[in-house]
C-alpha positions in Angstrom: 0.0 0.1 0.0 1.1 3.5 -0.8 -0.2 6.9 0.6 -1.8 8.4 -2.5 -2.0 12.1 -3.0 -5.4 13.9 -2.8 -6.1 15.9 -6.0 -9.5 17.4 -4.5 -9.9 20.3 -2.0 -13.4 18.9 -1.1 -15.4 15.8 -1.6 -19.2 15.9 -2.0 -21.0 12.5 -1.4 -24.6 12.0 -2.4 -26.5 8.9 -1.1 -28.0 6.9 -3.8 -29.2 4.0 -1.8 -32.5 2.5 -2.7 -34.2 0.4 -0.1 -37.1 -1.9 -0.3 -40.5 -0.6 -1.7 -42.2 0.4 1.6 -39.0 1.8 3.2 -37.8 5.5 3.2 -34.5 6.1 1.3 -32.7 8.8 -0.5 -33.5 7.5 -3.9 -37.3 7.7 -3.0 -36.7 11.2 -1.8 -35.2 12.6 -5.0 -31.4 11.8 -5.0 -31.7 10.4 -8.6 -32.8 14.0 -9.6 -30.3 15.9 -7.4 -27.3 13.9 -8.0 -26.7 14.6 -11.8 -27.6 18.2 -11.4 -25.4 18.8 -8.5 -22.6 17.1 -10.1 -22.8 19.1 -13.3 -23.1 22.5 -11.5 -20.0 21.6 -9.3 -18.0 20.4 -12.3 -18.9 23.6 -14.1 -17.7 25.9 -11.1 -15.1 24.0 -9.5 -12.1 21.7 -10.8 -10.9 20.8 -7.3 -14.1 19.4 -5.9 -15.1 15.7 -6.5 -18.9 14.5 -6.3 -19.4 10.8 -5.8 -22.4 8.7 -5.4 -22.4 6.7 -2.3 -24.4 3.8 -0.6 -26.5 4.5 2.5 -25.1 7.2 4.8 -27.5 6.1 7.6 -29.8 9.3 7.3 -32.7 7.7 5.3 -35.3 9.8 7.2 -33.7 13.0 6.2 -32.8 11.9 2.6 -31.6 13.1 0.1 -28.5 13.1 2.1 -25.4 14.9 1.1 -22.1 15.0 2.9 -19.3 17.7 2.3 -16.0 16.6 3.4 -13.6 17.6 5.0 -16.1 20.1 6.3 -18.1 17.4 8.1 -21.2 19.0 6.9 -24.1 16.6 6.8 -27.1 17.8 4.8 -30.6 16.3 4.7 -33.7 16.9 2.6 -31.6 18.2 -0.1 -33.5 19.2 -3.3 -32.5 20.7 -6.6 -33.4 24.2 -5.2 -30.5 23.7 -2.7 -27.8 23.3 -5.2 -26.7 27.0 -5.4 -26.5 27.0 -1.6 -24.2 23.9 -1.7 -22.1 25.5 -4.4 -21.7 28.6 -2.1 -20.7 26.2 0.7 -17.8 25.1 -1.3 -16.1 28.3 -2.0 
């Protein structure tokens, strides 16, 4: 194992977990719509921020869940309307 360098200033994780039909999850709360738009907006504005899909972050009841690292900012109930505010958090 080697210690790899980190080319990114921030990492944005978007929960894309999908649970059983009757269970709450981020995908049922709009993650499938939020992720591609958030990723495109970040890519357009920042070259040093990575956006990645992730499995369950454990906050299903407050989905869509987004985590900004290394800020340790855990965001819940994220919608497309929140993208601009998230972009501002990354500056």
